[in-house]
C-alpha positions as CSV (number, residue, x, y, z in Angstrom):
1,M,170.6,123.9,151.6
2,T,174.0,121.9,153.5
3,A,175.8,124.3,156.3
4,P,179.1,124.9,155.5
5,K,181.9,122.9,157.8
6,H,184.3,125.6,158.1
7,L,184.1,129.3,158.0
8,G,187.2,131.3,157.6
9,F,188.4,134.7,155.6
10,I,191.4,135.2,153.4
11,H,193.6,138.2,154.3
12,L,196.2,140.4,152.0
13,G,198.0,141.3,155.4
14,P,198.8,144.9,153.5
15,M,201.0,147.4,154.7
16,S,202.5,150.6,154.0
17,R,205.9,151.4,152.0
18,D,207.5,153.6,155.0
19,H,205.5,151.5,158.1
20,P,205.0,148.2,157.2
21,R,205.2,146.9,160.9
22,R,201.8,148.9,161.3
23,G,199.9,146.3,158.9
24,L,201.7,143.4,160.1
25,D,200.7,144.2,164.0
26,E,197.0,144.8,162.4
27,T,197.1,141.3,160.7
28,I,198.2,139.6,164.2
29,E,195.7,141.7,165.7
30,L,192.8,140.7,162.9
31,F,193.8,136.9,163.8
32,R,193.4,137.1,167.2
33,F,189.8,138.6,166.8
34,A,188.7,136.0,164.5
35,E,189.6,133.6,166.9
36,E,187.6,135.4,169.8
37,L,184.5,135.3,167.5
38,G,185.1,131.5,167.1
39,L,186.1,131.8,163.4
40,D,187.6,127.9,162.3
41,S,190.4,129.6,160.0
42,G,192.3,132.6,158.5
43,W,194.6,132.6,155.4
44,L,197.0,134.6,154.2
45,R,197.8,135.7,150.5
46,T,201.2,135.8,149.4
47,R,202.3,139.0,147.6
48,H,206.3,139.6,146.1
49,L,206.9,143.1,144.9
50,Q,203.9,144.3,146.4
51,Y,202.7,146.0,149.6
52,G,201.4,142.8,150.6
53,L,202.5,139.8,153.0
54,P,205.3,138.2,151.1
55,S,206.5,135.5,153.6
56,P,203.2,133.6,155.4
57,A,205.0,131.1,157.2
58,V,207.2,133.9,159.4
59,L,203.7,135.5,160.1
60,F,202.5,132.3,161.3
61,G,205.5,132.0,163.9
62,A,204.0,135.2,165.4
63,L,200.5,133.9,165.0
64,A,201.4,130.3,166.6
65,R,202.2,133.3,170.0
66,S,199.2,134.6,169.6
67,T,196.6,132.4,168.8
68,E,195.7,129.3,170.2
69,R,192.7,127.4,168.0
70,I,192.1,129.4,164.9
71,G,193.5,127.3,161.7
72,L,196.2,129.1,159.6
73,G,196.3,128.8,156.0
74,T,197.7,130.1,152.8
75,A,195.9,131.2,150.1
76,V,197.7,130.9,148.2
77,I,202.0,130.2,148.1
78,P,203.1,130.3,144.2
79,V,205.5,127.7,144.6
80,G,207.5,128.7,141.8
81,H,208.8,131.6,143.7
82,E,209.9,129.2,146.0
83,N,212.7,126.4,146.4
84,P,210.2,123.7,147.6
85,F,212.8,122.1,150.0
86,R,213.2,125.7,152.1
87,L,209.4,126.2,151.7
88,A,209.3,122.8,153.6
89,E,211.4,123.8,156.3
90,D,209.8,126.8,156.8
91,L,206.3,125.5,156.9
92,A,207.0,122.5,159.2
93,T,208.4,125.0,161.9
94,A,205.7,127.1,161.9
95,D,203.2,123.7,161.9
96,V,205.4,122.7,164.8
97,L,204.9,126.1,166.4
98,S,201.4,126.2,165.9
99,G,200.4,122.8,167.2
100,G,199.5,121.9,163.9
101,R,197.2,124.4,162.4
102,V,198.8,125.0,159.4
103,S,197.0,124.3,156.0
104,P,199.4,125.2,153.1
105,G,197.8,126.5,149.8
106,V,199.9,126.7,146.9
107,S,199.8,127.0,143.0
108,V,202.2,126.8,140.4
109,H,202.7,129.4,137.7
110,P,205.9,130.0,135.5
111,P,208.1,133.2,136.3
112,A,205.7,136.0,134.8
113,Y,208.0,139.0,134.8
114,D,210.2,140.1,132.0
115,A,213.3,138.6,131.6
116,A,216.0,140.7,133.4
117,V,213.7,140.9,136.6
118,N,213.0,137.1,136.2
119,D,217.0,136.9,136.7
120,I,216.7,139.2,139.6
121,V,213.3,137.0,141.0
122,H,214.2,133.5,140.1
123,D,217.8,133.6,139.5
124,T,219.3,132.9,136.1
125,G,218.4,129.2,136.2
126,W,214.4,130.2,135.8
127,R,215.2,129.4,132.1
128,E,215.6,125.7,132.7
129,E,213.9,125.0,135.4
130,D,210.7,123.0,135.6
131,Y,207.5,125.0,137.1
132,G,204.7,122.3,137.2
133,Y,202.7,120.3,139.2
134,G,206.3,118.2,139.9
135,R,207.2,121.1,142.2
136,I,204.2,120.2,144.7
137,E,204.7,116.6,144.6
138,R,208.3,117.3,145.9
139,L,207.3,120.0,148.3
140,R,204.7,116.8,149.6
141,S,207.4,114.4,149.6
142,L,209.5,116.7,151.7
143,L,206.9,117.6,154.2
144,A,205.8,113.8,154.8
145,G,209.4,113.2,155.8
146,D,210.4,111.3,152.8
147,R,214.1,110.2,152.8
148,V,216.5,113.3,151.0
149,R,219.6,111.4,151.9
150,G,221.6,108.7,153.8
151,V,223.0,109.9,156.7
152,P,226.9,109.1,157.3
153,P,228.7,107.3,160.5
154,Y,229.3,110.1,162.8
155,A,233.1,111.1,162.5
156,G,233.2,113.7,165.7
157,I,232.4,116.9,163.6
158,G,228.3,117.7,163.5
159,G,227.0,114.4,162.2
160,D,225.2,113.8,165.6
161,L,222.9,116.5,164.3
162,D,222.2,115.2,161.0
163,S,219.1,113.6,160.1
164,E,217.7,112.0,156.3
165,R,214.8,114.2,156.4
166,V,213.4,117.7,156.5
167,E,213.8,119.1,160.2
168,P,211.5,119.6,161.9
169,H,209.1,116.8,160.4
170,S,205.4,117.5,161.5
171,P,203.4,114.6,161.0
172,G,200.2,115.2,159.1
173,L,201.2,118.4,157.4
174,S,201.5,117.0,153.7
175,D,197.6,115.9,154.2
176,R,196.8,119.2,154.6
177,I,198.1,120.9,151.1
178,W,195.4,122.8,149.2
179,Y,195.9,123.5,145.5
180,G,194.5,126.8,144.7
181,G,193.2,126.3,141.0
182,G,190.7,127.9,138.5
183,S,190.4,125.6,135.7
184,L,189.5,121.7,135.0
185,R,192.8,120.5,134.2
186,S,194.0,121.6,137.8
187,A,190.9,120.4,139.3
188,E,191.4,116.7,138.2
189,W,195.1,116.8,138.8
190,A,194.3,118.2,142.4
191,G,192.0,115.1,143.1
192,S,194.1,112.5,141.3
193,A,196.9,113.9,143.9
194,G,194.9,113.8,146.7
195,L,195.2,117.6,147.7
196,N,192.2,119.9,148.9
197,W,190.8,122.0,146.7
198,L,190.7,125.8,146.9
199,V,188.9,128.2,144.7
200,S,188.3,131.8,144.9
201,N,187.1,135.0,142.8
202,I,189.2,134.7,139.6
203,S,188.9,131.6,137.4
204,S,189.3,130.3,133.9
205,T,186.3,129.1,131.2
206,A,186.9,126.5,129.0
207,D,183.9,126.9,126.6
208,G,183.5,130.3,126.6
209,N,181.0,130.2,129.8
210,T,180.9,133.4,131.2
211,D,178.2,132.3,134.2
212,F,181.1,132.2,137.2
213,S,179.6,130.2,139.3
214,E,178.6,127.3,137.2
215,V,182.0,127.4,135.8
216,Q,183.2,126.7,139.2
217,R,180.7,124.2,140.2
218,A,182.2,122.0,137.0
219,Q,185.6,122.4,138.3
220,I,184.3,121.3,141.7
221,A,182.7,118.4,140.2
222,A,185.5,117.5,138.4
223,F,187.7,117.6,141.1
224,R,185.2,115.3,143.4
225,A,185.6,113.0,140.8
226,A,189.1,112.4,140.0
227,S,189.1,112.3,144.3
228,A,186.7,109.5,144.3
229,E,189.1,107.6,142.1
230,T,192.3,108.1,143.8
231,L,191.5,108.2,147.5
232,D,191.0,105.4,150.1
233,G,189.3,106.5,153.4
234,G,187.9,110.0,153.7
235,A,187.0,112.9,150.9
236,R,189.0,115.6,150.5
237,R,187.8,119.0,151.0
238,V,186.8,122.0,148.8
239,A,186.6,125.4,149.5
240,V,185.3,128.6,147.8
241,A,186.7,131.7,148.6
242,R,184.7,135.3,147.3
243,V,184.7,138.5,148.2
244,I,181.3,139.1,150.3
245,V,180.8,142.3,152.2
246,P,178.2,142.7,154.7
247,T,176.7,146.3,155.5
248,D,174.5,145.1,158.8
249,G,176.5,146.9,161.8
250,A,178.4,149.0,158.9
251,S,178.3,153.0,159.4
252,A,176.9,155.3,156.8
253,D,180.9,156.3,156.0
254,Q,181.5,152.2,155.3
255,V,178.4,151.5,153.8
256,A,179.1,154.3,151.2
257,R,183.0,153.2,150.6
258,Y,181.7,149.3,150.4
259,R,179.7,149.7,147.5
260,A,181.9,152.3,145.8
261,Y,184.5,149.6,146.0
262,A,182.3,147.2,144.8
263,D,180.9,149.5,141.6
264,G,184.8,150.2,140.4
265,R,184.7,146.7,140.1
266,A,181.7,145.9,138.3
267,D,182.9,146.1,134.7
268,R,185.2,143.0,135.4
269,V,182.2,140.6,135.6
270,G,180.4,138.8,132.8
271,R,183.0,138.9,130.3
272,I,186.3,136.7,129.3
273,H,189.4,138.8,130.5
274,G,192.4,137.9,128.1
275,H,192.5,134.5,126.7
276,N,190.0,133.0,129.1
277,T,189.9,134.4,132.9
278,I,186.4,135.4,134.5
279,V,186.0,137.1,137.5
280,A,183.3,136.5,140.1
281,P,181.0,139.7,141.1
282,D,181.6,141.3,144.5
283,V,178.6,140.6,146.7
284,V,177.7,143.9,149.1
285,G,174.3,143.8,151.3
286,S,172.6,142.7,153.7
287,L,172.3,139.5,155.9
288,D,169.2,138.5,153.9
289,D,171.0,139.2,150.7
290,I,174.3,137.5,151.4
291,V,172.3,134.6,152.8
292,A,170.2,134.3,149.6
293,F,173.3,135.2,147.1
294,I,175.2,131.6,149.0
295,E,172.2,129.4,149.1
296,A,171.8,130.2,145.1
297,D,175.2,129.6,144.2
298,P,176.1,126.3,143.1
299,A,179.6,126.8,143.7
300,F,179.3,127.4,147.4
301,Q,176.5,124.9,147.9
302,A,179.5,121.7,146.4
303,A,181.9,123.5,149.1
304,D,182.9,122.0,152.6
305,D,184.5,125.9,153.3
306,Y,183.4,129.1,152.9
307,L,186.2,131.7,152.8
308,F,185.4,135.4,152.9
309,E,187.9,137.4,151.0
310,L,189.0,140.7,152.8
311,P,189.4,143.5,150.4
312,F,192.8,145.0,151.3
313,E,191.8,148.6,150.4
314,F,190.0,148.7,153.5
315,A,190.9,149.3,157.0
316,L,191.3,147.3,160.3
317,A,188.0,149.1,161.4
318,D,186.1,147.4,158.1
319,W,187.6,144.0,158.2
320,R,186.5,143.6,162.2
321,Q,183.1,144.7,161.1
322,I,183.1,142.2,158.2
323,L,184.5,139.5,160.3
324,D,182.1,140.0,163.2
325,Q,178.6,139.8,161.0
326,L,180.3,136.6,159.2
327,A,181.0,134.8,162.6
328,T,177.4,136.1,164.5
329,R,175.2,136.2,162.5
330,I,175.6,134.7,158.6
331,G,177.4,132.0,159.8
332,P,174.8,130.9,162.4
333,A,171.9,132.1,159.5
334,L,173.6,129.3,157.2
335,G,173.6,126.8,159.8
336,W,177.2,127.3,161.0
337,Q,178.0,127.8,164.9
338,P,181.2,129.3,166.0
339,V,183.7,127.2,168.3
340,A,183.5,128.0,171.4
């Protein structure tokens, strides 16, 4: 078995309707705790029109001042909701503030609401907009500092502040983009585009296979093959994220809630949803149970990074217990060591 190179978590940043500040403060506290434990990274989901964090780059500004070392990732930003130019400015600002710790995870999807809601969310131009991979190429170009315009000669009004590229520029940020995908097509494109590859507990099957780990392992293989053909130098990274909940160190009440949570989601597993969507099983168990699962899972064994997805229905004490077990017992049992 190969030990994970990096260990981290994914968090929704859930908040209540009437007291959203509390959820944001708890998310900052959780990242501080994860850094103290020596975890390598914490990743924020992006949620729109839900009780979750809609603007990871904004919270990264706070986390840049609240933490010193832990990596800050997004898993993932749906770029269809964003203007790539403005997103590049926000991500670069967060990266500069954090000292180069941001890893933008992104994806592309066409607008999914009905026409009236799409008009509000995306403006009326969504009918003509291209929501394909080109949006990510444009984002990467802007983050790389590619020229946007020619700077006119200074005429005494404002021109002394003009730049030809997105500012602030953060060197290296464009090389830290991850594509969050779940299909062979996306895996091949991300590999050929020179991005990193992030997969989670929802994927798609191309041939009706409902063995989640086998399907995901095939996507990783396709990504690696495409990367090998196009990249000079070091290989890109692959991260596998799953809902894994340790029962060691939990109270009896926590264990009961954890198992009830997984039982309530179990019927999603082993069948195809809609056209081709499949869902990974949640793993709830002891240290030995979790280590045995990861060691037997072909997707995990093909990955560089392991990410534990924190259920958003839980509370801060539950998330702290999960991260404590991940950093102090599960990670070391897999051959990983916390950052000093």
